[in-house]
N, C-alpha and C positions, 0 to 999 in steps of 0.2 A: 272802139273798134268804130273803123270806118266802113260803109257800105257804098256802094256803087250807086244804088236807088234807095235813098233813105225813106222812110215812111215815119209819121208821126203815131206811135202807139199810145191812145189815150188812157187814163188813169181807169176808166171803166173797162177797156179792154183787158188791161193788167189784171183787174179784180176778178172779171169773168174767166180768165185762163187759169187764176188760182183756184177757183170755185168749181170748175168743169175740166180741168186738165191735170194740174199739178201745184202744190203750193211752193212756190220758189220767191225768191227776190224778185224785186222789180226790174233790176237791172238785167237778171239772167233771163226774165219774161221776154223783155224788150229784145234782147238779142236772139233768142230763139225764133220768135216772130218775124224779126228782120231778115234773120238768115232764112226762114222757109220763103219768104218773099223773094229773095235774091235767085233762088234756085228756080229751076223750071217750074213754073206756077201751075197747079192742077185746077184747071176752072171746072167748077160743078154747078154753078146756077147764078141766080141774081136774088138779091133781097131789096126791097123797097125802103128807101131811106130819104127822107124829106122830099117826097114825092118823085125821087128818081131812082131808076134801077141801078143798083150798084153790084159789080162782081162780088161773087164769094168763092174764096180757093179752098181746096182740102190741103191740110199738112198733118204730119205726125210728130208725136212727142213720145219717145220710148214706148211706141206701140200704141199709144192712144189717137185715134183720129181727133181733129179738129177742124173747124171751119172759119177762116178769116174774111172778115168782111172789109173791104178797101173802098174809100169814097174820096171825091175830090171837094176841095173847099170851093164853095161858091163865090164867096166875097174876096178872097185872095188870090192874087196872081202870082205865079212862080212858088207857089207853097208846096210842101210836101204832101203827098196822097196821106191820108187819115187811116188809122185803124180803129174805127169806133167801137167793135165789138168783137167778141169770140162767141161762136157757136159750137154746138156739138151735132154730129148726125141724128137724125131725128127731128130738129127743130127744122121749122118751117123757112123753106128756100123756093124759088120759083125755077124752074129748070127748063123754062123756053115753050113747054106746052102746058104743063100744070105745076102747081104748088106741090112740092114734096115735102113730106113731113109728117109729124105725128097727127093721127084723126083725119087726115086730109084726103082719103083715098076718092072722095066723091066730089073734092074742091076742084074747081077749074078756076084760072085766073082770067080776069077782065083786062086786058090790055088794049 
């Protein structure tokens, strides 16, 4: 299957999708994530990855919400964007004013 904007979906992201969303084949998981990123992406916040803020997008699979982290390769030019992991609601992400997630009601981000 060809996508207009392909992403590299890491083995770690595939495993986290299996654990957190649905136990499916690697190929099916990659197609689901790729398809979610092709449509109108719903930006929900940031996560810090390799000392950089990277966007986090919300998606759903059969009514289960999950979050897709997307980062850019630093050392490679013209490389696909990378999906390093899959999160679920309640996991810590930065929304612009505060860190949002489990047990972080009093936390604030220092940026």
